[in-house]
C-alpha positions as CSV (number, residue, x, y, z in Angstrom):
1,M,32.2,18.6,-42.2
2,I,30.7,15.1,-42.2
3,T,34.1,13.7,-43.7
4,L,36.0,15.5,-40.8
5,L,33.7,14.0,-38.2
6,H,33.8,10.5,-39.7
7,T,37.7,10.8,-39.8
8,F,37.8,11.9,-36.2
9,G,35.5,9.2,-35.2
10,T,37.5,6.5,-37.0
11,R,40.8,7.7,-35.3
12,I,39.2,7.6,-31.9
13,N,37.9,4.0,-32.6
14,D,41.4,2.9,-33.9
15,G,43.0,4.6,-30.6
16,F,40.5,2.7,-28.3
17,M,41.2,-0.7,-30.1
18,R,44.9,-0.1,-29.6
19,L,44.4,0.7,-26.0
20,L,42.3,-2.6,-25.6
21,E,45.2,-4.5,-27.1
22,W,47.7,-2.8,-24.9
23,R,45.6,-3.6,-21.9
24,E,45.3,-7.2,-22.8
25,K,49.1,-7.6,-23.1
26,H,50.1,-5.6,-20.0
27,I,47.3,-5.7,-17.4
28,K,45.9,-9.0,-16.0
29,E,42.2,-9.4,-16.1
30,K,41.9,-9.8,-12.3
31,T,43.9,-6.3,-11.9
32,F,41.8,-4.8,-14.5
33,V,38.6,-5.8,-13.0
34,I,39.6,-4.0,-9.8
35,I,40.3,-0.7,-11.9
36,L,36.8,-1.0,-13.4
37,A,35.3,-1.6,-10.1
38,L,36.8,1.6,-8.9
39,M,35.6,3.5,-11.8
40,V,32.0,1.8,-11.3
41,G,32.1,2.9,-7.8
42,L,33.0,6.5,-8.6
43,F,30.4,7.0,-11.4
44,A,27.6,5.3,-9.2
45,G,28.5,7.4,-6.3
46,F,28.3,10.7,-8.2
47,A,25.0,9.4,-9.8
48,A,23.6,8.8,-6.3
49,L,24.7,12.3,-5.3
50,V,22.9,13.8,-8.3
51,L,19.8,11.8,-7.6
52,K,19.5,12.9,-3.9
53,W,20.2,16.5,-4.9
54,L,17.5,16.5,-7.6
55,I,14.9,15.0,-5.3
56,H,15.6,17.4,-2.6
57,A,15.7,20.3,-4.9
58,V,12.2,19.5,-6.6
59,S,10.7,18.6,-3.2
60,G,12.0,21.8,-1.5
61,L,11.0,24.0,-4.2
62,L,7.3,22.6,-4.3
63,T,6.6,22.1,-0.5
64,S,8.8,24.9,1.3
65,R,5.9,27.2,1.9
66,L,3.2,24.7,2.9
67,A,1.5,25.3,6.2
68,I,2.4,23.0,9.0
69,N,-0.8,23.4,11.2
70,E,-3.4,22.6,8.6
71,G,-4.2,20.4,5.6
72,N,-2.6,21.6,2.1
73,Y,-4.7,21.2,-0.9
74,L,-1.6,21.4,-3.0
75,Y,-1.1,17.8,-2.0
76,L,-4.1,16.9,-4.2
77,L,-2.4,18.3,-7.3
78,L,1.5,17.7,-7.0
79,P,1.5,13.7,-7.0
80,L,-0.7,13.6,-9.9
81,A,1.4,16.3,-11.8
82,G,4.5,14.3,-10.9
83,I,3.1,10.9,-12.2
84,L,1.8,12.6,-15.5
85,I,5.2,14.2,-16.3
86,T,7.1,11.1,-15.5
87,S,4.8,9.2,-17.8
88,L,5.2,11.7,-20.6
89,F,9.0,11.6,-20.2
90,V,9.1,7.8,-20.2
91,K,6.6,7.4,-23.1
92,Y,8.0,10.1,-25.5
93,V,11.7,10.6,-24.4
94,V,12.8,7.2,-23.0
95,R,10.5,5.0,-25.0
96,D,11.3,2.0,-22.7
97,N,9.9,0.5,-19.6
98,I,12.3,1.5,-16.8
99,S,9.9,0.5,-13.7
100,H,11.0,-2.2,-11.2
101,G,14.6,-1.6,-11.7
102,V,15.8,-4.2,-9.2
103,T,13.8,-6.9,-11.0
104,R,15.1,-5.7,-14.2
105,V,18.7,-6.1,-13.1
106,L,17.9,-9.6,-12.0
107,Y,16.4,-10.4,-15.3
108,A,19.4,-9.0,-17.1
109,L,21.8,-11.3,-14.9
110,S,19.8,-14.4,-15.7
111,Q,18.5,-14.0,-19.0
112,N,20.5,-11.2,-20.9
113,K,24.1,-12.0,-20.3
114,S,24.2,-9.2,-17.8
115,R,23.7,-6.5,-20.5
116,L,21.7,-3.3,-19.7
117,K,20.9,-0.5,-22.1
118,R,22.9,2.8,-22.2
119,H,20.0,5.0,-21.3
120,N,19.5,3.2,-18.1
121,M,22.7,4.9,-16.8
122,Y,20.7,8.2,-16.6
123,T,17.0,7.9,-17.3
124,S,15.9,6.4,-14.1
125,V,17.6,9.2,-12.2
126,I,15.7,11.8,-14.1
127,A,12.3,10.0,-13.8
128,S,12.6,9.0,-10.2
129,S,13.7,12.5,-9.1
130,I,10.4,13.8,-10.8
131,T,8.2,11.2,-9.4
132,I,9.6,11.4,-5.8
133,G,10.1,15.3,-5.8
134,F,6.5,15.7,-6.6
135,G,5.3,13.5,-4.0
136,G,5.4,9.9,-5.3
137,S,5.4,7.6,-2.4
138,V,8.4,5.5,-3.5
139,G,12.2,5.3,-2.9
140,A,15.1,6.2,-4.9
141,E,17.1,3.2,-4.1
142,G,15.5,1.0,-6.7
143,P,16.4,3.5,-9.6
144,I,19.9,4.1,-8.2
145,V,20.4,0.2,-8.2
146,Y,19.3,0.1,-11.9
147,T,21.5,3.1,-12.6
148,G,24.6,1.7,-11.0
149,A,24.0,-1.8,-12.6
150,A,23.7,-0.1,-15.9
151,I,27.0,1.8,-15.3
152,G,28.8,-1.4,-14.5
153,S,27.3,-3.3,-17.4
154,N,28.1,-0.7,-20.2
155,L,31.5,0.0,-18.8
156,G,32.2,-3.7,-19.0
157,R,30.9,-4.0,-22.4
158,L,32.9,-0.9,-23.6
159,F,36.1,-2.8,-22.5
160,R,34.9,-6.2,-24.2
161,M,34.8,-8.0,-20.9
162,S,33.2,-11.5,-20.8
163,P,29.7,-12.2,-19.4
164,R,31.2,-13.6,-16.3
165,I,33.1,-10.3,-15.5
166,L,30.0,-8.3,-16.6
167,M,27.9,-10.1,-14.0
168,I,30.5,-9.0,-11.2
169,L,30.5,-5.5,-12.5
170,V,26.6,-5.2,-12.5
171,G,26.9,-6.5,-8.9
172,C,29.5,-3.7,-8.3
173,G,27.4,-1.0,-9.8
174,A,24.3,-2.1,-7.7
175,A,26.4,-2.2,-4.5
176,A,27.9,1.1,-5.1
177,G,24.4,2.6,-5.7
178,I,23.2,1.4,-2.5
179,A,26.5,2.4,-0.8
180,G,26.3,5.8,-2.3
181,I,22.8,6.9,-1.6
182,F,22.8,5.5,2.0
183,K,26.5,5.9,3.0
184,A,26.4,2.3,3.8
185,P,29.2,0.1,2.2
186,I,28.5,-3.1,4.0
187,A,24.8,-3.1,3.1
188,G,25.7,-2.4,-0.5
189,M,27.7,-5.4,-0.7
190,L,25.1,-7.5,1.2
191,F,22.3,-6.3,-1.1
192,T,24.3,-7.7,-4.1
193,L,24.8,-11.1,-2.3
194,E,21.4,-11.5,-0.7
195,V,19.0,-9.7,-3.2
196,L,20.9,-10.1,-6.5
197,M,22.2,-13.4,-5.4
198,I,25.7,-13.0,-7.0
199,D,28.1,-15.5,-5.4
200,L,30.9,-14.3,-3.1
201,T,34.0,-15.7,-4.6
202,T,37.8,-14.6,-4.5
203,V,37.1,-13.0,-7.8
204,S,34.0,-11.1,-6.9
205,V,34.8,-10.1,-3.3
206,M,37.4,-7.5,-3.9
207,P,35.6,-5.6,-6.7
208,L,32.4,-5.6,-4.7
209,L,34.1,-4.1,-1.6
210,I,36.1,-1.6,-3.8
211,A,33.0,-0.3,-5.6
212,S,31.1,-0.1,-2.4
213,I,33.8,1.7,-0.4
214,T,34.4,4.1,-3.3
215,A,30.7,5.1,-3.6
216,A,30.5,5.6,0.0
217,T,33.7,7.7,0.1
218,V,32.3,9.9,-2.6
219,A,29.1,10.4,-0.5
220,Y,31.1,11.2,2.7
221,T,33.4,13.5,0.8
222,F,30.5,15.7,-0.5
223,T,27.8,15.4,2.2
224,G,29.8,15.0,5.3
225,Y,30.4,12.1,7.7
226,D,27.0,12.2,9.5
227,V,24.8,9.1,9.3
228,E,21.8,9.4,7.1
229,F,19.2,9.3,10.1
230,F,20.6,10.8,13.2
231,F,19.9,8.6,16.1
232,V,20.9,8.8,19.8
233,Q,20.1,5.7,22.0
234,S,18.9,7.4,25.2
235,E,17.8,4.1,26.6
236,P,19.7,1.0,26.8
237,F,18.2,-2.3,25.5
238,L,17.9,-4.5,28.6
239,T,17.6,-8.2,28.9
240,W,14.0,-8.1,30.0
241,K,13.0,-6.5,26.7
242,I,14.1,-9.5,24.6
243,P,10.6,-11.3,24.7
244,Y,9.2,-8.0,23.4
245,A,11.7,-8.1,20.5
246,I,10.7,-11.5,19.7
247,L,7.1,-10.5,19.5
248,L,8.1,-7.5,17.5
249,G,9.8,-9.8,14.9
250,L,6.8,-11.9,14.6
251,F,4.6,-8.8,14.1
252,L,6.9,-7.4,11.5
253,G,7.0,-10.6,9.6
254,F,3.3,-10.4,9.1
255,V,3.5,-6.7,8.3
256,S,6.1,-7.7,5.7
257,L,3.7,-10.4,4.5
258,Y,0.9,-7.6,4.2
259,F,3.3,-5.3,2.4
260,T,4.3,-7.9,-0.2
261,R,0.8,-9.3,-0.9
262,S,-1.0,-6.0,-1.0
263,M,1.6,-4.6,-3.5
264,N,1.0,-7.6,-5.7
265,L,-2.7,-7.1,-5.4
266,M,-2.4,-3.6,-6.6
267,E,0.0,-4.4,-9.4
268,K,-2.5,-6.9,-10.7
269,M,-5.2,-4.3,-10.6
270,F,-3.1,-1.8,-12.7
271,R,-2.1,-4.5,-15.2
272,R,-6.0,-4.6,-16.0
273,F,-5.9,-1.0,-17.4
274,H,-4.9,-1.0,-21.1
275,S,-4.8,2.8,-21.5
276,P,-1.6,4.4,-19.9
277,W,-3.6,7.7,-19.4
278,A,-6.3,5.6,-17.4
279,K,-3.5,4.4,-15.2
280,V,-2.2,7.9,-14.7
281,A,-5.6,9.2,-13.7
282,V,-6.3,6.3,-11.3
283,G,-3.0,6.0,-9.8
284,G,-2.5,9.7,-9.4
285,S,-5.9,10.1,-7.8
286,I,-5.3,7.5,-5.3
287,L,-1.9,8.8,-4.4
288,A,-3.0,12.4,-4.2
289,L,-5.9,11.5,-1.9
290,L,-3.8,9.5,0.4
291,V,-1.0,12.2,0.5
292,Y,-3.5,14.8,1.4
293,L,-4.9,12.8,4.3
294,L,-1.7,11.4,5.4
295,P,1.2,13.8,4.4
296,P,4.0,11.6,5.7
297,L,3.3,9.4,2.5
298,Y,4.6,12.3,0.6
299,G,8.0,11.2,-1.2
300,E,10.4,8.8,0.6
301,G,9.1,9.9,4.0
302,Y,12.5,10.2,5.5
303,S,11.7,13.2,7.4
304,S,8.9,11.4,9.3
305,I,11.4,8.7,10.2
306,M,13.8,11.1,11.5
307,D,11.0,12.8,13.6
308,L,10.3,9.4,15.2
309,L,13.9,8.5,15.8
310,D,14.4,11.9,17.4
311,G,11.5,11.4,19.8
312,S,9.4,14.2,18.0
313,T,6.1,12.0,18.0
314,A,3.7,14.7,17.5
315,S,5.4,16.2,14.3
316,I,4.1,13.1,12.4
317,V,0.7,15.0,12.0
318,N,2.3,18.2,10.7
319,N,0.8,19.4,7.3
320,S,-2.3,17.4,7.9
321,V,-5.9,18.1,8.6
322,F,-5.4,16.0,11.9
323,Y,-2.9,18.7,13.2
324,P,-5.2,20.0,16.0
325,D,-5.3,16.3,17.6
326,R,-1.4,16.1,17.6
327,D,-1.5,15.8,21.5
328,N,-4.1,12.9,21.6
329,P,-2.1,9.7,21.9
330,W,-5.0,7.6,20.5
331,W,-5.1,10.0,17.4
332,I,-1.5,9.4,17.0
333,M,-1.9,5.5,17.2
334,G,-4.8,5.7,14.5
335,F,-2.8,8.1,12.4
336,I,0.3,5.8,12.3
337,A,-1.7,2.6,11.9
338,A,-3.3,4.2,8.9
339,I,0.1,5.1,7.4
340,V,1.3,1.4,7.9
341,L,-1.8,0.1,6.1
342,L,-1.9,2.5,3.3
343,K,1.7,3.0,2.4
344,T,1.7,0.1,0.2
345,F,-1.3,1.3,-1.7
346,A,0.3,4.7,-2.2
347,T,3.5,3.0,-3.4
348,S,1.5,0.8,-5.9
349,A,-0.5,3.7,-7.1
350,T,2.7,5.6,-7.8
351,N,4.4,2.9,-9.7
352,G,1.2,1.6,-11.2
353,G,0.1,5.0,-12.4
354,G,3.4,5.5,-14.4
355,G,5.9,6.7,-11.7
356,V,9.3,5.6,-11.4
357,G,10.6,4.5,-8.0
358,G,11.5,1.5,-5.8
359,T,10.1,-0.3,-2.7
360,F,13.3,0.0,-0.6
361,A,12.5,3.3,1.0
362,P,8.8,2.3,1.5
363,S,9.9,-0.9,3.3
364,L,12.2,1.2,5.6
365,F,9.2,3.7,6.2
366,V,6.7,1.0,7.1
367,G,9.2,-0.8,9.3
368,C,9.9,2.4,11.2
369,M,6.1,3.3,11.6
370,A,5.2,-0.4,12.6
371,G,8.0,-0.7,15.3
372,F,7.1,2.6,16.7
373,L,3.5,1.7,16.8
374,F,4.2,-1.7,18.4
375,A,6.0,-0.1,21.3
376,Y,3.6,3.0,21.5
377,V,0.5,0.7,21.7
378,L,2.1,-1.4,24.5
379,N,3.2,1.5,26.4
380,Q,-0.3,3.1,26.3
381,V,-2.4,-0.1,26.9
382,F,-0.2,-1.9,29.4
383,G,1.7,1.0,30.9
384,L,5.1,-0.4,29.7
385,E,8.1,1.8,29.4
386,L,9.5,0.5,26.0
387,S,11.6,2.9,24.1
388,T,9.7,3.8,20.9
389,K,12.8,5.1,19.3
390,N,14.5,1.8,19.8
391,F,11.6,-0.2,18.4
392,A,11.2,2.1,15.5
393,L,14.8,1.5,14.6
394,M,14.4,-2.3,15.1
395,G,11.2,-2.1,12.9
396,M,13.2,-0.7,10.0
397,A,15.5,-3.7,10.0
398,G,12.7,-6.1,10.5
399,V,10.4,-5.2,7.6
400,M,13.4,-4.7,5.2
401,S,14.6,-8.1,6.1
402,G,11.3,-9.7,5.5
403,V,10.0,-7.9,2.4
404,M,13.5,-8.3,0.7
405,H,14.3,-11.7,2.2
406,A,17.6,-10.1,3.2
407,P,18.2,-10.3,6.9
408,L,21.9,-9.5,6.9
409,M,21.3,-6.5,4.8
410,G,18.4,-5.2,6.8
411,I,20.6,-5.5,10.0
412,F,23.6,-3.8,8.6
413,L,21.8,-1.2,6.5
414,T,19.9,-0.1,9.6
415,A,23.0,0.1,11.8
416,E,25.0,2.1,9.0
417,L,21.9,4.5,8.4
418,T,21.6,5.4,12.1
419,G,24.6,4.6,13.9
420,G,22.7,2.3,16.1
421,Y,25.3,-0.4,16.5
422,D,24.4,-0.6,20.3
423,L,21.2,-2.3,19.3
424,F,22.9,-5.0,17.3
425,L,21.5,-7.9,19.3
426,P,17.8,-6.9,19.0
427,L,18.4,-5.9,15.4
428,L,19.5,-9.6,15.0
429,I,16.7,-11.1,16.9
430,V,14.1,-8.9,15.0
431,S,15.4,-9.4,11.6
432,T,15.9,-13.1,11.9
433,I,12.4,-13.7,13.2
434,S,10.7,-11.4,10.8
435,Y,12.6,-13.2,7.9
436,G,11.7,-16.6,9.2
437,T,7.9,-15.7,9.6
438,I,7.5,-14.4,6.1
439,K,9.6,-17.2,4.5
440,I,6.9,-19.6,5.6
441,F,4.2,-17.9,3.5
442,E,6.4,-16.3,0.8
443,P,9.4,-18.4,-0.5
444,Y,10.6,-15.5,-2.7
445,S,11.2,-11.7,-2.1
446,I,9.2,-8.9,-3.6
447,Y,11.8,-8.5,-6.2
448,T,12.3,-12.1,-7.1
449,M,8.9,-13.6,-7.2
450,R,8.0,-12.4,-10.6
451,L,11.2,-14.1,-12.2
452,A,10.8,-17.2,-9.9
453,R,7.4,-17.8,-11.3
454,E,8.8,-18.0,-14.7
455,G,11.9,-19.9,-13.8
456,K,14.1,-17.1,-14.9
457,L,15.6,-16.3,-11.5
458,L,19.5,-16.7,-10.9
459,T,20.2,-18.2,-7.3
460,H,23.0,-19.3,-5.2
461,H,22.0,-22.8,-5.8
462,K,24.7,-23.8,-8.5
463,D,22.8,-26.3,-10.4
464,K,19.7,-24.0,-10.7
465,A,21.8,-21.1,-11.5
466,V,23.4,-22.7,-14.4
467,L,20.3,-24.1,-15.7
468,T,18.8,-20.5,-15.5
469,L,21.7,-19.3,-17.6
470,L,21.2,-21.8,-20.2
471,K,18.9,-20.8,-23.0
472,M,16.3,-23.0,-24.6
473,D,17.3,-21.8,-28.2
474,S,20.9,-22.8,-27.7
475,V,20.1,-26.5,-27.0
476,I,17.4,-27.2,-29.4
477,E,18.5,-29.5,-32.4
478,T,16.8,-29.2,-35.8
479,D,18.7,-31.5,-38.0
480,F,15.9,-34.2,-37.8
481,V,14.2,-35.3,-41.0
482,S,10.5,-34.9,-40.8
483,V,8.0,-37.4,-42.3
484,S,4.3,-37.2,-42.9
485,P,1.7,-39.7,-41.4
486,D,0.6,-40.9,-44.9
487,M,4.1,-41.7,-46.1
488,D,4.5,-45.3,-47.0
489,L,7.5,-47.6,-45.8
490,H,9.5,-47.0,-49.0
491,G,9.4,-43.2,-48.4
492,M,10.3,-43.8,-44.8
493,V,13.3,-45.9,-45.8
494,G,14.5,-42.9,-48.1
495,A,14.1,-40.6,-45.2
496,I,16.2,-42.8,-43.2
497,S,18.9,-43.0,-45.8
498,R,19.0,-39.0,-45.8
499,S,19.4,-38.8,-42.1
500,S,22.2,-39.1,-39.6
501,R,19.5,-39.6,-36.8
502,N,17.6,-42.6,-35.5
503,L,14.6,-40.4,-34.5
504,F,11.9,-38.8,-36.9
505,P,9.3,-36.4,-36.1
506,V,5.9,-37.2,-37.7
507,V,4.2,-33.8,-38.6
508,G,0.8,-33.0,-40.3
509,T,0.1,-30.5,-42.9
510,D,0.1,-27.5,-40.5
511,N,3.3,-28.7,-39.0
512,R,1.7,-30.0,-35.9
513,L,3.6,-32.7,-34.1
514,L,1.6,-36.0,-34.5
515,G,4.2,-38.6,-33.1
516,V,7.6,-40.0,-33.7
517,V,9.2,-42.8,-35.5
518,I,12.2,-44.4,-33.7
519,L,14.5,-46.5,-36.1
520,D,15.1,-49.2,-33.6
521,E,11.3,-50.0,-33.8
522,I,11.1,-50.5,-37.3
523,R,14.3,-52.5,-38.1
524,N,12.2,-55.6,-38.4
525,I,10.1,-54.4,-41.4
526,M,12.4,-51.8,-43.1
527,F,14.3,-54.4,-45.1
528,R,11.2,-56.2,-46.3
529,P,10.4,-54.7,-49.9
530,E,7.0,-56.6,-50.0
531,L,5.7,-54.1,-47.2
532,Y,6.9,-50.9,-48.8
533,K,3.6,-50.0,-50.5
534,R,1.5,-51.7,-47.9
535,M,2.6,-50.0,-44.7
536,F,2.4,-46.4,-43.7
537,V,3.9,-44.2,-41.1
538,N,0.8,-43.7,-39.2
539,Q,0.8,-47.5,-38.6
540,F,4.1,-47.6,-36.9
541,M,4.6,-44.3,-35.4
542,S,4.5,-43.8,-31.6
543,M,3.8,-41.0,-29.2
544,P,6.8,-39.4,-27.5
545,P,6.9,-39.8,-23.7
546,A,6.5,-36.0,-23.2
547,R,6.8,-32.8,-25.1
548,V,8.7,-29.7,-24.2
549,E,6.9,-26.4,-24.9
550,L,9.1,-23.6,-26.2
551,G,9.6,-20.9,-23.5
552,Q,9.9,-23.4,-20.6
553,S,12.8,-23.0,-18.2
554,M,15.6,-25.4,-18.4
555,E,14.8,-26.5,-14.8
556,Q,11.3,-27.7,-15.9
557,V,12.9,-29.3,-19.1
558,M,15.3,-31.3,-16.9
559,K,12.4,-32.3,-14.5
560,T,10.5,-33.7,-17.5
561,F,13.5,-35.6,-18.6
562,D,13.9,-37.1,-15.0
563,D,10.1,-37.9,-15.0
564,T,10.0,-39.7,-18.3
565,G,13.5,-41.3,-18.3
566,A,13.7,-40.1,-22.0
567,W,17.0,-39.1,-23.7
568,N,15.3,-37.1,-26.5
569,L,12.2,-35.0,-26.3
570,P,10.4,-33.0,-29.0
571,V,10.0,-29.2,-28.7
572,V,6.7,-27.4,-29.8
573,D,5.2,-24.0,-29.6
574,N,2.1,-23.0,-27.8
575,R,0.1,-24.4,-30.8
576,G,1.6,-27.8,-30.8
577,R,3.7,-26.9,-34.1
578,Y,7.0,-29.0,-34.3
579,I,10.1,-26.9,-33.6
580,G,13.0,-29.5,-33.0
581,F,14.4,-31.8,-30.3
582,V,16.2,-31.3,-27.1
583,S,18.6,-34.1,-25.8
584,K,20.2,-34.9,-22.5
585,S,23.6,-34.9,-24.0
586,K,23.3,-31.5,-25.6
587,I,22.1,-30.1,-22.3
588,F,24.8,-31.7,-20.4
589,N,27.5,-30.5,-22.7
590,S,26.0,-27.0,-22.5
591,Y,25.7,-27.2,-18.8
592,R,29.4,-28.2,-18.3
593,R,30.4,-25.3,-20.7
594,V,28.3,-22.6,-18.8
595,L,29.5,-24.0,-15.4
596,R,33.1,-23.9,-16.3
597,H,32.7,-20.4,-17.8
598,Y,31.0,-18.9,-14.7
599,S,32.8,-20.7,-12.1
600,E,36.4,-19.7,-13.1
601,D,38.1,-18.3,-10.0
């Protein structure tokens, strides 16, 4: 039996290799990339359908019989159980960290040659459906981006595509994931350009478009042509309301800043817990308490968004202990303000406790609540007649633009989600001002700031992008002859005769770098035999102008070269032990090679 299986596997492998050879001879690479983009769009579109179905199935099964007119103690149990089940699944089945999906895709693009593991094509779908279905206050968009990107990466690797094409296919998968789950093909493509920061070139534009359109078509085919959030603009946006749109943009910029910084604060708190079970207990307890008090925090919160866009303001307090006060406008204001302030803590508690989900939906949710609250308060306090529905819609675009530093995606996603194209001008105003406001305080988005701090972020800036793609290991040169500080001049001359370099690292017994000997600096004494036994390395060695530490980004290394004017710099580890040298010429050669490789068009 084993022999038969081995023979069968060998035949399949041989057949596949013949297929690859036939493809290389008969199908041009650009044409084949289009075919792969179509396949990525199909698979990612179906993955989005499966994820949405699983979330709704689990959530519906657990919450369909909950009372609307009172608090439900089941909310104190379900979110904690969901985080616990997800943690067990990740720890004992997946055995890999699959949280922060978008950040991991960014890392793969910049540091791992666009390679993602095979299990990422399905594990995030399973884990996030459990987390969100049981009440985790996160979104499914981060996991579907991770899933789609993994589909693109693994499909490209299956057909032996180059890293340059793999990068495009990863972008196709991410775009298709967003397009499939939101029915928003334009937003999916813009997400790839603004958040993943993949360049839009003649090579990448068609695959990205095809993948996004294909995934959206799958979603429309199986779920109908209705938009995700039904919205009817019953009140036109008039010119006199533009100043309020500007004020809303400023307000949402600071809401975005609060969202980002409170998330970071909570992440730091959970990193202090060394036991995963302590994280589950603390995160699950925080989440369960918040969901019990504020039921709209359960899951993605899309039903609450639809209530506000539909004008059903009082429905926001359904299932809560505050239901008797649903007709009091001041209670409504306080309830929604609490949601805006506490949503980030519920999201952080979900992810920090061991759940799997993204911040995409939370930013939409907070934006909707904040925009509604802004108009609602002005109407109650100053007697204005602002449309709370319109401002809720603008709030969705504003917070998403600020949190993700993606104003175009925020505008088009909101318009595609709701069909609210008649509000395009105020959406532009609010998104641009919100993005400009947070940009003053936070130069990077919630996804990119972790990698940016480590110099591992791929950006649209061509020089920085190429330097990010370069790896320190690939430019370190180790063919230098080391000498010891107590070596005499005779031994030094012998080392020179064995070396093809004019630079010699001086290392101690523990391999710590003590200095360097430069050939040009000892030419005047190296041909004087009478000094061979009288002079030692520690007398004529010098200190290098700077040292490069292993693990530094290439951008930092080049800045060190610029600051010192050196041509060669020694590389040491975090204990000061000698590793090798980096040179400008080696970096420049590698730079040109990577630039040429990734810029082919």
